[in-house]
C-alpha positions as CSV (number, residue, x, y, z in Angstrom):
1,X,-21.5,-14.5,-3.8
2,X,-17.9,-14.9,-3.3
3,X,-15.9,-12.5,-5.6
4,X,-12.4,-14.0,-4.7
5,X,-10.6,-16.3,-2.5
6,X,-7.4,-15.7,-0.4
7,X,-4.7,-18.4,0.0
8,X,-1.9,-18.0,2.7
9,X,1.3,-20.1,2.0
10,X,1.2,-22.4,5.1
11,X,1.1,-26.0,5.3
12,X,-1.4,-27.1,4.6
13,X,-2.5,-23.7,2.9
14,X,-5.2,-21.8,4.6
15,X,-8.0,-20.5,2.3
16,X,-9.9,-17.3,3.7
17,X,-13.0,-17.4,1.5
18,X,-14.9,-14.0,0.5
19,X,-17.9,-15.2,2.4
20,X,-16.0,-15.5,5.7
21,X,-15.6,-19.3,5.6
22,X,-12.3,-21.0,6.2
23,X,-11.0,-24.2,4.3
24,X,-7.9,-25.8,3.7
25,X,-6.0,-27.0,0.7
26,X,-2.8,-29.3,0.5
27,X,-1.7,-27.6,-2.8
28,X,0.9,-25.1,-2.4
29,X,0.1,-21.8,-4.0
30,X,1.9,-20.6,-7.0
31,X,4.5,-18.0,-5.9
32,X,5.7,-14.9,-7.7
33,X,7.2,-15.7,-11.0
34,X,8.7,-12.8,-13.1
35,X,7.7,-14.4,-16.4
36,X,4.0,-14.6,-15.2
37,X,3.8,-11.2,-14.0
38,X,2.0,-8.3,-15.9
39,X,2.3,-5.6,-13.3
40,X,4.6,-5.5,-10.2
41,X,5.1,-2.7,-7.8
42,X,6.4,-1.8,-4.4
43,X,4.5,-0.3,-1.3
44,X,6.5,1.6,1.5
45,X,5.3,3.9,4.1
46,X,6.2,5.7,7.4
47,X,9.5,7.2,6.6
48,X,9.1,9.7,9.3
49,X,12.0,11.9,7.7
50,X,13.2,14.5,10.1
51,X,11.8,12.8,13.4
52,X,14.5,13.6,16.1
53,X,16.4,10.7,17.7
54,X,16.1,8.6,14.7
55,X,18.8,8.1,11.9
56,X,16.2,9.2,9.2
57,X,18.7,10.0,6.4
58,X,20.3,6.5,6.8
59,X,16.9,4.9,6.9
60,X,15.7,6.6,3.6
61,X,19.1,6.2,1.9
62,X,19.2,2.4,2.6
63,X,15.7,1.8,1.7
64,X,15.9,3.3,-1.6
65,X,19.1,1.3,-2.3
66,X,17.1,-1.9,-1.4
67,X,14.3,-1.1,-3.6
68,X,16.3,-0.2,-6.5
69,X,18.3,-3.2,-6.1
70,X,15.0,-5.4,-6.2
71,X,14.1,-3.5,-9.2
72,X,17.3,-4.5,-11.0
73,X,16.5,-8.2,-10.5
74,X,12.6,-8.0,-10.8
75,X,11.5,-4.8,-12.6
76,X,9.1,-2.9,-10.7
77,X,6.5,-0.7,-12.7
78,X,6.2,2.0,-9.8
79,X,6.6,2.4,-6.1
80,X,3.8,3.9,-3.8
81,X,5.1,5.8,-0.7
82,X,1.8,5.6,1.4
83,X,2.0,8.3,3.9
84,X,4.0,9.9,6.8
85,X,7.0,10.6,4.5
86,X,7.9,13.2,6.7
87,X,7.6,14.0,10.7
88,X,5.4,17.0,11.1
89,X,7.9,19.7,10.0
90,X,7.3,20.9,6.5
91,X,10.9,21.8,5.9
92,X,11.8,18.2,5.6
93,X,9.4,17.6,2.6
94,X,11.9,18.7,-0.1
95,X,14.8,16.7,1.5
96,X,12.8,13.6,1.7
97,X,12.0,13.9,-2.1
98,X,15.6,14.2,-2.9
99,X,15.8,10.5,-1.7
100,X,12.6,9.4,-3.3
101,X,13.9,10.9,-6.5
102,X,16.8,8.2,-6.3
103,X,14.1,5.6,-7.2
104,X,14.8,4.0,-10.5
105,X,11.0,3.5,-11.3
106,X,8.1,6.0,-11.3
107,X,6.6,6.7,-7.9
108,X,3.5,8.0,-6.3
109,X,2.8,9.5,-2.9
110,X,-0.1,9.7,-0.4
111,X,-0.4,12.1,2.5
112,X,-0.3,10.8,6.1
113,X,-1.1,12.5,9.4
114,X,2.4,13.4,9.9
115,X,2.7,15.0,6.3
116,X,1.6,18.3,7.9
117,X,1.9,20.4,4.8
118,X,-0.5,22.7,2.9
119,X,-2.3,21.4,-0.1
120,X,-0.5,24.0,-2.1
121,X,2.9,22.8,-1.0
122,X,2.1,19.2,-1.3
123,X,1.0,19.7,-4.9
124,X,3.9,21.9,-5.9
125,X,6.3,19.6,-4.3
126,X,5.1,16.1,-5.9
127,X,3.5,17.5,-8.9
128,X,0.4,15.6,-8.0
129,X,-2.8,16.4,-6.0
130,X,-3.7,15.1,-2.5
131,X,-6.4,12.8,-4.1
132,X,-4.7,11.3,-7.2
133,X,-5.5,8.4,-9.6
134,X,-3.4,6.9,-12.5
135,X,-3.8,4.0,-14.7
136,X,-0.9,1.5,-15.4
137,X,-1.1,-1.4,-17.8
138,X,-4.8,-1.2,-17.7
139,X,-4.9,-1.2,-13.9
140,X,-6.5,1.7,-11.8
141,X,-4.5,3.2,-8.9
142,X,-6.5,5.4,-6.5
143,X,-4.3,7.3,-3.9
144,X,-6.2,9.3,-1.4
145,X,-5.4,11.7,1.5
146,X,-6.7,10.5,4.9
147,X,-5.3,13.7,6.8
148,X,-4.7,17.5,6.5
149,X,-2.3,20.0,7.5
150,X,-3.4,19.7,11.0
151,X,-2.6,16.0,11.2
152,X,-6.1,14.8,11.8
153,X,-7.1,11.1,11.3
154,X,-9.7,11.3,8.4
155,X,-11.6,8.9,6.2
156,X,-11.1,9.2,2.4
157,X,-13.1,11.9,0.8
158,X,-16.3,10.0,-0.1
159,X,-17.4,12.1,-3.1
160,X,-14.1,12.0,-4.7
161,X,-13.7,8.0,-4.0
162,X,-17.1,7.4,-5.4
163,X,-16.4,9.7,-8.5
164,X,-13.2,7.9,-9.2
165,X,-14.5,4.2,-8.5
166,X,-17.2,5.1,-11.0
167,X,-14.6,6.5,-13.4
168,X,-12.7,3.1,-13.4
169,X,-15.7,0.6,-12.9
170,X,-14.5,-0.9,-16.3
171,X,-10.8,-1.2,-15.4
172,X,-9.6,-4.7,-14.9
173,X,-8.4,-4.2,-11.3
174,X,-8.5,-1.2,-8.9
175,X,-5.8,-0.8,-6.2
176,X,-6.4,1.7,-3.5
177,X,-3.7,3.4,-1.3
178,X,-4.7,5.3,1.9
179,X,-2.5,5.9,4.9
180,X,-4.9,5.7,7.9
181,X,-6.3,2.1,8.5
182,X,-10.1,2.8,7.8
183,X,-11.3,-0.2,10.2
184,X,-10.8,0.0,14.0
185,X,-8.6,-3.3,13.8
186,X,-5.7,-1.7,15.3
187,X,-4.9,1.0,18.1
188,X,-4.3,3.6,15.4
189,X,-7.3,3.1,13.0
190,X,-10.4,4.6,12.5
191,X,-13.7,3.4,11.5
192,X,-14.8,4.5,8.0
193,X,-18.3,2.7,7.3
194,X,-19.1,4.7,4.3
195,X,-15.8,4.0,2.5
196,X,-16.1,0.3,3.3
197,X,-19.6,0.1,2.0
198,X,-18.8,1.9,-1.0
199,X,-16.0,-0.7,-1.9
200,X,-18.6,-3.5,-2.0
201,X,-20.3,-1.7,-5.1
202,X,-17.1,-2.3,-7.1
203,X,-16.2,-6.0,-7.5
204,X,-13.0,-4.9,-9.5
205,X,-11.4,-3.5,-6.2
206,X,-8.7,-6.0,-5.6
207,X,-7.2,-4.5,-2.4
208,X,-6.4,-1.5,-0.2
209,X,-2.9,-0.6,1.2
210,X,-2.6,1.0,4.5
211,X,0.3,2.6,6.3
212,X,0.3,4.3,9.7
213,X,0.4,1.2,11.9
214,X,4.1,0.4,12.0
215,X,3.6,-2.8,13.8
216,X,1.5,-4.3,11.2
217,X,2.9,-6.0,8.2
218,X,0.2,-8.7,7.0
219,X,-3.2,-9.0,5.7
220,X,-6.6,-8.4,7.1
221,X,-10.1,-8.9,5.3
222,X,-13.2,-6.7,5.6
223,X,-16.3,-7.6,3.1
224,X,-14.1,-10.0,1.2
225,X,-11.5,-7.1,0.4
226,X,-8.0,-7.6,1.6
227,X,-6.1,-4.8,3.5
228,X,-2.6,-5.0,3.4
229,X,0.0,-3.5,5.6
230,X,3.8,-2.7,5.1
231,X,5.4,-2.0,8.6
232,X,7.5,1.0,8.1
233,X,10.7,2.4,6.7
234,X,11.5,4.7,9.4
235,X,10.4,6.2,12.6
236,X,11.0,5.2,16.2
237,X,8.6,2.2,16.7
238,X,7.0,-0.7,14.7
239,X,8.1,-4.1,13.5
240,X,11.6,-5.2,14.3
241,X,12.8,-4.6,10.7
242,X,12.3,-2.0,8.2
243,X,11.0,-3.3,4.8
244,X,8.7,-2.9,1.8
245,X,5.9,-4.8,0.3
246,X,5.8,-6.3,-3.2
247,X,2.6,-6.7,-5.0
248,X,2.6,-9.0,-8.3
249,X,-0.3,-9.2,-10.5
250,X,-0.1,-12.2,-12.7
251,X,-1.2,-12.7,-16.3
252,X,-4.1,-14.9,-14.9
253,X,-5.2,-12.1,-12.5
254,X,-3.8,-13.9,-9.5
255,X,-2.0,-11.6,-7.1
256,X,1.1,-12.6,-5.1
257,X,2.3,-10.3,-2.4
258,X,4.8,-10.4,0.3
259,X,7.1,-8.3,2.4
260,X,10.8,-7.9,1.7
261,X,12.8,-7.9,5.2
262,X,14.6,-6.1,3.4
263,X,16.2,-8.6,1.4
264,X,14.4,-11.8,2.4
265,X,10.8,-12.6,1.3
266,X,8.5,-13.2,4.2
267,X,4.6,-13.2,4.7
268,X,3.8,-14.4,1.4
269,X,0.1,-14.6,0.3
270,X,-1.7,-15.5,-3.0
271,X,-4.9,-13.9,-3.7
272,X,-7.1,-15.4,-6.4
273,X,-9.6,-13.7,-8.4
274,X,-13.0,-15.7,-8.3
């Protein structure tokens, strides 16, 4: 049975149905409207602070300014930094945090494969564990590590994910944030079949946000769950712009999401709950 359908703002609008079918509608989807929103947040990833031959200080400074400017106009409830905050060397972690601390809204972080620091240092720096969950305005946020101090590509911890999904099975919506792409769609993705199967047992999982693949800034679907990419805010490769994703949960439970490039809205989608 279809749990939800996905609408992409094209002309006519392409509808990707949960069962894998495709149909078209000539009705434009409703775009994000601040008065209809009950939760709005930004997602960024792949800052690679400290990577040689990149202007990482400028990348971070400018991105935080852009997100704060967006926040001033359309209030954000939080921002998620979805992995690869730094580039390998733990010495850069505190410096990167100085920039993230300039955000005017609460923020959360996940560990990427280039965040090669110990669990102790991570927890001490961010005041949150490697696997973390929170509830905002009745919505559950699950933020899971997909790497370790050695920089390995890992699937989310199955026991933690199962326990936490069960904890929030009655939440209105669940949003999941992991750095490594859990389906081999991309050159740098890996296959995590247990994780993918687990999500099918929880129909309130609305979407998964990935980082890692700097050249990906759109939507993919697996077992009727949307997986959203956000390009990159730093590093030496990827999309030809550095931007951030906005996710807007409306009062009717519709989700509007789009990329900011970094001041122009692009790649807009509307995700309707069935």
